[in-house]
N, C-alpha and C positions, 0 to 999 in steps of 0.2 A: 806606154801601150806596147803590148807584146807583138812581136812580128807575126806570130801565129794568127792573131786577129786581123792584121793587115793582109796577110797572104790569103786568109780564108775568105776575105771580102774584097778581093783585088779590084773588082769592077768599081766598087765604091771609092777606093783610094787612088785609082789611076789619075783622076782629075786633080787631086791634091798634090800628087807627086809631080804632075806636069806643071802645076802652078809654081812649085818650088824649083824644079829643074826643067825649065821651058825648052831647052834644046832637045829633050827626049821626045821622040815622035810617038804617035799612037801605035804604029807598027812595032816599035821597039818595046813599048810597054806591054803589048800583047805577047811578044816573045818572052819577056821577063816573067810574066804570069805569076807574080807574087814571090819569086825567088830573090831573096835579099842579095845573095852573092852576084846574081846576074844584074840586079839594079846597080850595085856598087860598081861593077865593071863598066856598065854603060855610062854611068856618071863620070867615071875616070876618063873614058874615051872622049865623051862629048865636051868636057870642060878642061881636059889636060891636067887633071889633079893627081896628086899622089894617092896611094891607097890609104895612108894615114889620114890625109885631109878629107877624103871621101867618107871614111868611117866616122870621122868627127862630125861631119855635116849630117850624116844619116842618124847618128845618135842624138844630136840636137833636135832634128826634125821629129824623131820618135818621142823625145821628152816633151816637146812642145805639144804634140798631139795628146799626150797623157794629161797635160795641164788643161788643154782646150776642151777636151771631151771627158766627161765623167763616164767611165766605161759602163756603168749601170744604165745610163740613158741611151746608149747606142742601140739602134735597131739593126740587127744582123740578119743576113740572108738565112741563116740556119736557126733563127729564133722562132720556134713554133709554139712557145708556151702560151701566147695570147693570139687567138685566131684572127683578131682584128688588125694585127700587125701586118704590114706590107700588103694591105688590100685584101687579105684572106678573110672570108666571112663564113 
């Protein structure tokens, strides 16, 4: 899954990120606001990891998302092609 999709729907993904990196607070996730470099830095700080290890974990997490979700099935905040999506009628 591309980081553009994650950052563009940050509200949706914050919970998943907190599931994986539970030491990150809601306040930290709000400040990160979808910026991958900020997320990487906060993970490094919270867990005392090297930059390389943090990047490895982020890449693995992104790959797992790509396998777990068929991107065509995702309902995105900006998907207005079907008015019934996201409660719009």
